C-alpha positions in Angstrom: 81.4 127.6 182.3 78.5 126.3 184.5 77.4 122.7 183.8 74.0 122.0 185.3 73.3 118.4 186.2 72.2 116.4 183.2 73.7 118.7 180.6 76.0 117.0 178.2 78.7 118.5 175.9 79.0 117.0 172.4 81.8 117.8 169.9 81.1 117.1 166.3 83.5 114.8 164.5 83.4 116.6 161.1 84.1 120.3 160.5 81.1 122.6 159.7 80.7 125.4 157.3 81.1 128.4 159.6 78.7 130.5 157.4 76.0 128.6 159.3 74.5 130.4 162.2 71.9 129.2 164.7 69.3 127.8 162.3 71.9 126.0 160.2 73.8 124.6 163.2 70.5 123.4 164.8 69.8 121.6 161.5 73.2 119.9 161.7 72.4 118.8 165.2 69.2 117.2 164.1 70.3 115.7 160.8 74.0 114.8 161.2 74.4 114.4 165.0 70.9 112.9 165.3 70.2 114.9 168.5 67.7 117.4 169.7 69.1 121.0 169.6 66.4 122.0 172.2 67.6 119.5 174.8 69.8 122.0 176.6 72.9 120.1 175.8 76.0 122.0 174.4 77.0 121.2 170.8 80.6 122.1 169.8 81.6 122.7 166.2 84.9 123.5 164.5 85.8 124.9 161.1 87.9 123.1 158.5 91.2 124.8 159.5 90.4 124.4 163.3 91.0 128.1 163.9 87.5 128.6 165.3 84.9 127.0 167.5 81.1 127.5 167.8 79.1 126.3 170.7 75.3 126.1 170.4 72.8 125.4 173.2 69.2 126.1 174.1 68.7 128.1 177.3 65.4 129.4 178.7 63.4 130.0 175.6 66.2 130.8 173.1 69.4 129.6 171.5 72.8 130.7 172.6 75.7 130.8 170.2 79.3 131.3 171.4 82.0 131.8 168.8 85.7 131.8 169.4 88.3 132.4 166.7 92.0 132.2 167.4 94.3 135.0 166.3 97.1 132.5 165.9 97.4 128.8 166.0 94.8 126.0 165.8 92.5 124.2 168.2 93.6 120.7 169.1 90.1 119.1 168.6 89.9 115.7 170.2 89.4 112.7 167.8 86.0 111.1 167.6 85.6 107.4 167.1 85.0 106.3 163.5 81.3 105.6 163.0 80.3 108.1 165.6 78.9 111.6 164.7 80.1 113.2 167.9 81.9 112.5 171.2 81.1 113.5 174.8 83.3 116.0 176.6 83.5 117.1 180.2 83.3 120.8 181.2 87.0 120.7 182.1 87.9 119.3 178.6 85.8 122.0 176.9 87.5 124.7 179.0 90.9 123.3 178.2 90.1 123.1 174.5 89.0 126.7 174.4 92.2 127.7 176.2 94.3 126.0 173.6 95.4 123.0 175.6 96.2 119.8 173.6 94.1 117.2 175.3 95.8 114.3 173.4 98.9 114.8 175.6 97.0 115.2 178.8 97.0 112.3 181.3 94.0 111.7 183.6 95.0 110.7 187.1 93.5 107.6 188.6 90.6 108.4 190.9 89.3 106.6 193.9 85.7 105.4 193.8 84.1 103.5 196.6 83.2 99.9 195.9 79.5 99.3 195.9 78.2 95.8 196.8 
């Protein structure tokens, strides 16, 4: 999945009624996540049983909706801090989530960053 500079990925803390489609999910983005669905950011939702994901984003004059439902098993959706409506994800974390990887057991390696004075 391509991640242009400035595009953020947000995963909702609470499950969403999956009968909602584009208009319903964009309403959830506005009212519950308190974000702009036309921002170009990617908004990730899961159903109550965590067997399906929906991704909503705005791209070049129209909404895009991606839906993935597992034939077996459940997605290991990352926890979101209490009091927050959503959490930020990296493109790698989203790709891992969609592949069924449990991110709670993943360990991020220490990275080197130059010291700025």
